[in-house]
C-alpha positions as CSV (number, residue, x, y, z in Angstrom):
1,M,35.6,25.7,33.2
2,R,36.8,23.5,29.8
3,A,33.9,20.9,30.7
4,I,31.5,23.0,30.3
5,R,32.3,25.2,27.4
6,F,32.0,21.9,26.1
7,L,29.1,20.7,27.3
8,G,27.9,24.2,25.6
9,L,29.0,23.2,22.2
10,A,27.2,19.6,22.1
11,L,24.3,21.5,23.3
12,V,24.5,24.2,20.9
13,L,24.9,20.8,18.3
14,V,22.3,19.3,19.2
15,L,19.7,22.2,18.9
16,G,21.2,23.9,16.0
17,F,21.0,20.2,14.3
18,G,17.4,19.9,15.9
19,V,16.2,23.2,13.7
20,S,18.1,22.9,10.4
21,V,15.9,18.7,10.3
22,A,13.0,20.6,11.5
23,V,13.0,22.9,9.5
24,G,13.9,20.8,6.2
25,E,14.1,21.0,3.0
26,D,10.1,21.4,1.0
27,V,9.9,18.0,-1.0
28,K,9.5,18.1,-4.7
29,S,7.6,15.5,-6.6
30,G,6.6,15.6,-10.1
31,S,5.8,17.9,-12.7
32,T,5.5,22.2,-12.3
33,K,4.8,22.6,-16.3
34,K,3.0,19.5,-17.8
35,V,1.5,16.3,-17.0
36,G,3.3,12.9,-17.7
37,G,0.3,12.0,-20.0
38,P,-1.2,8.4,-21.0
39,F,-0.3,6.2,-17.7
40,D,-3.3,2.8,-17.1
41,V,-4.1,1.8,-13.3
42,K,-6.7,-0.9,-12.2
43,A,-10.2,1.1,-10.9
44,I,-11.5,-0.5,-7.1
45,T,-13.6,1.9,-7.2
46,G,-15.8,4.0,-9.4
47,E,-18.3,3.5,-11.5
48,K,-14.9,1.3,-13.5
49,A,-13.8,-1.3,-10.5
50,G,-11.9,-4.0,-11.7
51,K,-11.6,-2.8,-15.3
52,S,-7.5,-1.4,-16.4
53,L,-8.0,2.3,-17.8
54,C,-5.5,5.0,-18.3
55,Y,-8.3,7.8,-16.7
56,Y,-5.3,10.9,-18.5
57,C,-7.0,9.5,-21.7
58,Q,-10.6,9.3,-20.3
59,Y,-10.7,12.4,-19.1
60,S,-8.5,14.0,-22.1
61,A,-11.3,12.6,-24.4
62,Q,-14.2,14.0,-22.3
63,K,-12.4,17.7,-22.5
64,R,-12.3,18.1,-19.3
65,P,-11.9,21.5,-18.2
66,A,-10.0,20.4,-15.3
67,V,-8.3,17.4,-13.2
68,V,-7.1,16.8,-9.8
69,M,-4.7,13.7,-9.5
70,I,-3.9,13.1,-6.4
71,F,-0.5,9.5,-5.8
72,T,-0.7,8.4,-2.4
73,Q,1.4,5.5,-1.2
74,K,-0.7,5.2,1.7
75,A,-4.5,5.2,2.6
76,D,-5.3,6.3,6.0
77,D,-7.5,9.0,7.8
78,N,-5.7,11.9,6.8
79,L,-5.8,11.1,2.4
80,V,-9.5,10.5,3.5
81,T,-9.6,14.7,4.6
82,V,-7.8,15.1,1.1
83,V,-10.3,13.6,-1.4
84,K,-13.2,14.2,0.5
85,A,-12.1,17.8,0.0
86,V,-11.7,17.5,-3.3
87,D,-15.1,15.5,-4.0
88,E,-16.8,18.9,-2.2
89,V,-14.8,20.4,-5.7
90,Q,-16.4,17.7,-8.4
91,K,-19.8,17.7,-6.4
92,A,-20.1,21.9,-7.0
93,N,-18.8,21.4,-10.2
94,E,-19.5,17.8,-12.3
95,K,-17.1,18.5,-15.2
96,L,-13.9,18.3,-12.7
97,G,-12.5,14.8,-12.8
98,T,-10.7,13.8,-9.8
99,V,-8.6,10.5,-8.8
100,V,-6.5,8.9,-6.8
101,V,-4.2,6.8,-7.7
102,G,-2.3,4.5,-4.7
103,V,2.0,3.9,-5.7
104,S,4.3,2.1,-4.2
105,G,3.1,-0.7,-1.7
106,V,-0.6,0.8,-1.9
107,E,-3.0,-2.2,-1.9
108,A,-7.0,-2.9,-3.5
109,A,-8.0,-3.9,-0.1
110,D,-6.7,-0.5,1.7
111,F,-8.7,1.3,-1.0
112,E,-11.5,-1.0,0.0
113,K,-12.2,-0.6,3.6
114,I,-11.5,3.6,3.1
115,Q,-14.1,2.9,0.1
116,T,-16.2,0.6,2.5
117,T,-16.5,3.1,6.0
118,H,-16.2,6.7,4.2
119,K,-18.3,6.6,0.6
120,L,-16.0,8.7,-1.5
121,T,-16.6,9.9,-4.9
122,T,-13.1,10.3,-6.7
123,P,-12.3,7.0,-8.2
124,L,-9.4,4.9,-5.7
125,T,-6.5,2.8,-8.4
126,I,-3.8,1.0,-8.1
127,A,-1.0,2.1,-10.9
128,E,0.0,-1.0,-12.5
129,D,3.7,0.4,-12.5
130,K,4.6,0.0,-9.0
131,D,6.2,2.8,-7.8
132,G,3.6,5.1,-10.3
133,P,4.5,6.3,-14.1
134,A,8.1,8.0,-15.2
135,K,7.3,10.5,-16.5
136,Y,5.3,11.8,-13.7
137,E,8.4,12.0,-12.0
138,L,7.2,11.5,-8.5
139,N,8.9,11.6,-5.4
140,K,9.9,8.4,-3.5
141,A,9.9,10.6,-0.7
142,A,7.1,11.7,-0.9
143,A,3.6,10.8,1.0
144,V,1.2,11.9,-1.7
145,T,1.3,14.7,-4.7
146,V,-1.1,15.9,-5.7
147,L,-0.7,17.4,-9.4
148,V,-4.1,20.0,-10.3
149,Y,-4.1,20.3,-14.6
150,K,-6.6,22.2,-17.0
151,Q,-6.9,20.8,-20.5
152,G,-3.9,19.9,-22.4
153,G,-2.1,18.2,-19.1
154,E,-0.5,22.5,-17.7
155,V,-0.5,22.3,-14.7
156,T,-1.7,25.0,-12.9
157,K,-0.4,24.0,-9.0
158,N,1.0,20.7,-8.0
159,F,1.6,19.4,-3.6
160,A,3.8,17.1,-2.6
161,F,4.0,16.3,1.0
162,K,6.3,13.5,2.9
163,T,3.2,12.9,5.5
164,T,-0.5,12.2,4.7
165,K,-1.2,14.0,7.5
166,E,1.1,17.1,6.2
167,A,-1.2,16.9,3.1
168,A,-5.0,16.6,4.9
169,E,-3.5,19.9,7.0
170,K,-3.7,21.3,3.1
171,A,-6.5,19.2,1.6
172,K,-8.6,23.3,1.6
173,E,-5.8,24.7,0.0
174,I,-6.2,21.4,-2.2
175,A,-9.5,22.1,-2.9
176,A,-9.4,25.3,-3.8
177,A,-6.7,25.1,-6.5
178,A,-9.1,22.7,-8.2
179,T,-12.2,25.6,-8.2
180,E,-9.5,27.9,-9.7
181,A,-8.5,25.7,-12.3
182,V,-12.0,24.4,-13.2
183,K,-13.6,27.8,-13.4
């Protein structure tokens, strides 16, 4: 009888642990109030390919009404889903600024491969600071951080995902936030 109770207790503990792991905490990454300001990237694709520049600076100087910055630690088809959704918003409104910033090990070759296959509109870049700009407060636990902000830097929507798959599942929400911000 004691053995059965012990096994039952052990099962409850294991299942309870499994539920808490499955539910987990939402990951937080990046500011929810104002973007961190200027930082340099190396453009891998787009009209500035091969150059180092500051897209934050460029879009601010152009007085873009809204910008979508996608910081990613991984370059895969799930990321492509997110970028394609943002590309569609950008194609419908040329004033929207968009940029993907590879951090934490994303290499130029990763983005070149994606661009060759998918022909994305959004520039794919690599942050000059390997882990991304410190003032953007990116969380290493977030595979993807998306900041949607208005002219002047006010963040209108912040998305953070533990995996690129989670980001892809929210691509429509990201696109909707970009559409709303550019109005």
